[in-house]
C-alpha positions in Angstrom: 23.7 -165.8 -182.7 26.1 -168.2 -181.0 29.5 -169.1 -182.6 30.0 -172.8 -183.1 32.8 -175.2 -184.0 32.9 -175.7 -187.8 36.0 -177.8 -188.2 38.9 -179.2 -186.3 42.3 -180.4 -187.7 45.8 -181.1 -186.5 48.9 -179.5 -187.8 52.1 -181.6 -187.4 55.6 -180.3 -188.0 59.2 -181.1 -187.0 61.4 -178.1 -187.7 63.8 -179.3 -185.0 64.2 -182.5 -183.0 60.7 -182.7 -181.5 57.5 -183.7 -183.4 55.0 -181.0 -182.7 51.2 -181.3 -182.8 48.9 -178.2 -182.9 45.1 -178.3 -183.0 43.3 -175.7 -185.1 39.6 -175.0 -184.5 37.8 -173.0 -187.1 34.4 -171.5 -186.3 31.1 -170.4 -187.9 32.3 -166.8 -187.6 34.4 -166.1 -190.7 38.1 -165.6 -189.9 37.8 -166.7 -186.3 39.9 -169.7 -185.3 42.0 -170.9 -182.4 45.2 -172.8 -181.8 46.1 -175.2 -179.1 49.1 -177.4 -178.2 48.5 -181.2 -178.3 52.2 -182.3 -178.5 53.0 -185.8 -177.3 56.1 -186.1 -179.3 56.8 -189.8 -178.6 53.3 -190.8 -179.7 52.2 -188.0 -182.0 50.2 -190.1 -184.4 48.0 -191.5 -181.6 47.1 -187.9 -180.6 46.3 -186.9 -184.2 44.0 -189.9 -184.5 42.4 -189.1 -181.1 41.7 -185.5 -182.2 40.5 -186.1 -185.8 38.7 -189.5 -185.4 37.3 -189.3 -181.9 37.0 -185.7 -180.6 36.2 -184.0 -183.9 32.8 -185.8 -184.5 31.8 -185.0 -180.9 32.7 -181.3 -181.1 31.4 -180.2 -184.5 28.5 -177.8 -184.0 29.1 -177.1 -180.3 29.3 -173.5 -179.0 32.9 -172.3 -178.6 32.1 -170.3 -175.5 31.3 -173.4 -173.4 34.9 -174.2 -172.5 34.3 -175.8 -169.1 31.4 -178.0 -170.3 33.4 -179.1 -173.3 36.4 -180.0 -171.2 34.3 -182.0 -168.7 32.5 -183.8 -171.5 35.6 -184.7 -173.5 37.2 -186.1 -170.4 34.4 -188.6 -169.7 32.9 -189.2 -173.2 35.4 -192.0 -173.9 34.7 -193.5 -170.5 38.4 -194.3 -169.9 40.2 -191.1 -169.0 43.4 -189.3 -167.9 45.9 -191.0 -170.1 48.6 -189.0 -172.0 47.1 -189.5 -175.5 43.6 -188.3 -174.5 44.9 -185.5 -172.2 47.1 -184.1 -175.0 44.2 -184.3 -177.5 41.8 -182.5 -175.1 44.5 -179.9 -174.4 44.7 -179.0 -178.0 41.0 -178.4 -178.1 41.0 -176.6 -174.7 43.8 -174.2 -175.5 42.2 -173.4 -178.9 38.9 -172.6 -177.3 40.6 -170.2 -174.8 42.4 -168.7 -177.8 39.1 -168.2 -179.5 37.4 -166.7 -176.4 40.2 -164.2 -176.1 40.0 -163.2 -179.7 36.2 -162.8 -179.4 36.6 -160.5 -176.4 39.6 -158.7 -177.9 41.8 -159.4 -174.9 44.7 -161.8 -174.1 44.1 -165.1 -172.3 45.8 -163.8 -169.1 43.1 -161.2 -168.9 40.4 -163.9 -169.2 42.1 -165.7 -166.3 42.0 -162.6 -164.1 44.6 -160.2 -165.3 48.4 -159.9 -165.0 50.2 -160.2 -161.7 53.5 -159.3 -163.5 54.7 -157.8 -166.8 57.1 -160.6 -167.7 57.8 -164.2 -166.6 61.2 -165.1 -165.3 62.7 -168.0 -167.2 65.5 -170.4 -166.8 67.8 -171.8 -169.4 69.7 -175.1 -169.6 73.4 -175.0 -169.0 75.2 -178.2 -169.8 78.6 -179.6 -170.6 80.8 -182.7 -170.2 82.8 -181.4 -167.3 82.3 -179.1 -164.3 84.5 -176.5 -166.1 82.3 -176.6 -169.2 79.1 -176.4 -167.2 80.4 -173.3 -165.3 81.3 -171.7 -168.7 77.8 -172.3 -169.9 76.3 -170.8 -166.8 78.5 -167.7 -167.2 77.2 -167.4 -170.8 73.6 -167.5 -169.6 74.3 -164.9 -166.9 75.8 -162.6 -169.5 72.4 -162.8 -171.4 70.6 -161.7 -168.3 69.4 -165.1 -166.9 69.1 -165.3 -163.2 67.8 -168.9 -163.0 69.9 -171.6 -164.7 69.5 -175.4 -164.7 72.8 -177.2 -164.6 73.3 -180.7 -166.0 76.5 -182.6 -166.8 76.5 -185.2 -169.5 72.7 -185.2 -170.1 70.1 -187.0 -168.0 71.8 -189.7 -165.9 75.1 -187.9 -166.2 78.2 -188.9 -167.9 79.1 -192.5 -167.2 82.6 -193.8 -167.4 83.4 -197.3 -168.7 80.5 -199.6 -167.7 81.2 -203.4 -167.4 78.2 -205.0 -169.0 77.3 -208.7 -168.8 78.0 -210.8 -171.8 75.3 -210.5 -174.5 74.0 -207.2 -173.0 71.5 -205.5 -175.3 72.0 -202.0 -176.8 70.5 -199.1 -174.8 71.2 -195.8 -173.1 73.3 -197.1 -170.2 74.0 -195.1 -167.0 75.2 -195.7 -163.5 72.9 -194.0 -160.9 75.5 -194.1 -158.1 78.2 -192.6 -160.3 75.7 -190.0 -161.5 75.2 -188.9 -157.9 79.0 -188.6 -157.2 79.6 -186.7 -160.4 76.7 -184.2 -160.0 77.8 -183.3 -156.5 81.3 -182.7 -157.8 79.9 -180.5 -160.6 77.6 -178.5 -158.3 80.5 -177.8 -155.9 82.7 -176.5 -158.7 80.0 -174.3 -160.2 79.1 -172.8 -156.9 82.8 -172.1 -156.2 83.2 -170.4 -159.6 79.9 -168.6 -159.9 79.1 -167.9 -156.3 75.5 -167.0 -155.2 74.8 -164.4 -157.9 72.5 -166.8 -159.8 69.8 -169.4 -158.8 70.8 -172.9 -159.8 68.4 -175.8 -160.6 69.0 -179.5 -161.4 66.9 -182.3 -162.9 67.3 -185.9 -161.6 64.7 -186.9 -164.2 63.4 -189.7 -161.9 66.5 -191.8 -162.5 67.3 -192.8 -158.9 66.1 -195.4 -156.5 63.9 -193.7 -153.9 66.4 -194.1 -151.1 69.2 -192.7 -153.3 67.0 -189.8 -154.2 66.5 -189.0 -150.5 70.2 -189.1 -149.9 70.9 -186.9 -153.0 68.4 -184.3 -151.9 70.2 -184.2 -148.6 73.6 -183.9 -150.2 72.7 -181.0 -152.5 71.1 -179.0 -149.7 74.5 -177.3 -149.1 74.3 -175.8 -152.7 71.1 -173.9 -152.0 69.4 -174.9 -155.3 66.3 -173.0 -156.4 64.8 -176.4 -156.9 65.6 -180.0 -157.5 63.4 -181.4 -160.2 61.7 -184.8 -160.5 63.7 -186.6 -157.7 61.2 -189.4 -157.7 58.9 -191.2 -160.3 55.1 -190.9 -160.1 55.1 -194.5 -158.8 57.1 -193.5 -155.7 55.0 -190.5 -154.5 55.0 -191.8 -150.9 58.8 -191.2 -150.7 58.3 -187.4 -150.9 57.5 -187.4 -147.2 60.9 -188.9 -146.5 62.7 -186.2 -148.5 60.7 -183.5 -146.6 61.7 -185.1 -143.3 65.4 -185.2 -144.2 66.2 -181.8 -145.8 65.0 -178.4 -146.9 66.0 -178.7 -150.6 63.1 -177.2 -152.6 61.4 -179.8 -154.8 59.7 -179.4 -158.2 57.6 -182.3 -159.6 55.0 -183.2 -162.1 56.1 -183.4 -165.8 54.9 -187.0 -166.1 51.6 -186.5 -164.2 48.4 -187.2 -166.0 45.8 -187.5 -163.2 44.8 -185.0 -160.5 45.3 -187.8 -157.9 49.0 -187.6 -158.7 49.5 -183.9 -157.7 46.7 -183.4 -155.2 48.3 -185.3 -152.3 51.6 -183.6 -152.9 49.9 -180.2 -152.7 47.8 -181.1 -149.7 50.8 -182.6 -147.8 53.0 -179.6 -148.7 55.5 -182.2 -150.0 56.7 -180.2 -153.0 57.5 -176.5 -153.6 56.8 -176.2 -157.3 54.2 -177.7 -159.7 56.0 -178.9 -162.7 53.3 -180.3 -164.9 53.3 -180.4 -168.7 50.2 -178.3 -169.4 49.1 -180.3 -172.5 49.8 -183.6 -170.6 47.3 -182.6 -167.9 44.6 -181.5 -170.3 45.2 -177.9 -171.1 44.7 -174.4 -169.6 41.5 -175.4 -167.8 43.0 -178.0 -165.4 46.3 -176.0 -165.1 44.3 -173.0 -163.9 42.6 -175.2 -161.3 45.8 -176.8 -160.1 47.5 -173.4 -159.8 44.6 -172.0 -157.7 44.7 -175.1 -155.5 48.5 -174.9 -155.0 48.4 -171.2 -154.1 46.4 -172.0 -151.0 49.3 -174.2 -149.8 52.1 -171.8 -150.6 53.2 -173.9 -153.7 54.4 -172.1 -156.8 54.2 -173.0 -160.5 57.0 -173.9 -162.8 55.3 -175.4 -165.9 57.3 -177.9 -168.0 58.6 -176.0 -171.1 61.1 -178.1 -173.2 61.4 -178.3 -177.0 58.6 -180.9 -177.1 56.2 -178.3 -176.0 55.0 -176.5 -179.2 55.3 -172.7 -179.5 51.6 -172.5 -178.9 52.1 -174.5 -175.7 54.8 -172.0 -174.6 52.4 -169.2 -175.2 49.8 -170.9 -173.0 52.5 -171.4 -170.3 53.3 -167.7 -170.5 49.6 -166.6 -170.1 49.3 -168.8 -167.0 52.6 -167.4 -165.7 51.6 -163.8 -166.1 48.3 -164.4 -164.3 49.1 -166.8 -161.5 49.8 -165.1 -158.1 51.9 -168.1 -157.2 54.1 -168.1 -160.2 57.7 -169.3 -159.6 59.8 -169.6 -162.7 59.3 -170.9 -166.3 61.4 -173.3 -168.2 62.4 -172.0 -171.7 64.0 -173.6 -174.6 65.5 -171.2 -177.1 63.8 -171.7 -180.5 65.5 -171.2 -183.8 64.6 -168.4 -186.2 62.9 -171.0 -188.4 60.5 -171.9 -185.6 59.7 -168.2 -185.1 58.8 -168.1 -188.9 56.5 -171.1 -188.6 54.8 -169.8 -185.5 54.4 -166.0 -185.7 53.7 -164.4 -182.3 56.0 -166.9 -180.4 56.9 -165.2 -177.1 60.3 -163.5 -176.8 62.8 -163.6 -174.0 64.8 -160.5 -173.1 67.2 -160.2 -170.2 65.9 -163.3 -168.5 62.2 -162.5 -168.9 59.6 -163.8 -171.3 57.1 -161.3 -172.7 53.8 -161.7 -174.6 52.8 -159.8 -177.7 49.9 -157.4 -177.8 47.5 -159.7 -179.7 44.3 -161.1 -178.2 43.9 -164.7 -177.3 47.2 -166.6 -177.0 48.7 -164.2 -179.6 49.9 -167.0 -181.8 49.5 -168.0 -185.4 51.0 -170.8 -187.6 52.3 -170.7 -191.2 50.8 -173.9 -192.3 52.6 -173.9 -195.7 56.0 -173.5 -194.1 55.1 -176.1 -191.3 54.3 -178.6 -194.0 57.8 -178.4 -195.4 59.1 -180.0 -192.2 56.9 -183.1 -191.8 57.2 -185.3 -188.7 59.5 -188.3 -189.1 58.7 -191.7 -187.7 61.5 -193.0 -185.5 62.1 -195.2 -182.6 63.0 -193.0 -179.6 66.5 -193.9 -178.4 67.1 -191.9 -175.2 64.2 -193.5 -173.4 65.7 -197.0 -173.9 67.6 -196.6 -170.6 69.4 -199.4 -168.9 71.4 -199.9 -165.7 74.9 -201.2 -165.8 73.8 -204.8 -165.7 71.4 -204.2 -168.6 68.2 -204.0 -166.7 65.6 -201.7 -168.2 64.9 -198.6 -166.0 62.9 -195.4 -166.1 64.3 -192.6 -168.4 
């Protein structure tokens, strides 16, 4: 007798800064359920509504084994498709179904995908500070913990900006100066390389904050520092500029965390214009499309480096890890260090030791959630401030 979907619900919690959304699918087989990440922290209520009011009625009674068919039908059933709300909602369902399939078979998801290519996934941490000296100190701290890949930022995204002369009546916002950012980051990278040497791989995130021509120049300027990769130098709206970066320098490029639609990453892969796929797995729709994208990228010599910040739920980090262990073209995995409280709420959360992330021995994604404890940390409604970015003259710009 086939196992079917009996109920679907969302679990929301905010034990730290990010508002997390996890989908739980219970089945007709007693005790069998799956979890999936559907976190879109800036619009979490929209995702909850999409799951519980739109996807749930469509899914009740369907066979849990038909992952591919369900993914395809969910993507087109609403007619309009490939937006961040729908993709994250579908991801929650998709990841939960992979979790259920693994539990049913008694094996981890990475075995369902084809088996492990490695025992642990190399991760990178985020070293930051307000001066080149403090960034170098943070890098040294990560190195002492066994990290061999470290992202370096100074002053947050957009850098630390000195006194900005704003026009009269300028509105509030997160102001930054792109040109000053470029100068400061080059100074910081030079100092860190001088102090640390070549013993560690360094990464940096532009976060799409530069004009395309300035991004090309910056990619050329940082080539001397031999970065492992330069992340998000351009916005999704400026994809044609990647060809100019490729023509000008050999700085490795990682791109994709804002991507929703396959047509955003497909030309970059086919043109060999990037070196690392950097998509947010729930933003692209879950494990099913991430698997397909990784296979496609492998044929072009492009590696994976899935997005893994604090606004990826622990379930999402587990999904990242299973993809990492399987993919022959795995590169590196972003990792945010969770608090002990998050580990209590999400038993089974992968652990990092000496710069590698390891899974547990449980089937499926290996994750669970303490719903009672999660409920003690409800999501708070707030207006996001850091995305209200402005240029020195007050013009709104991309965050």
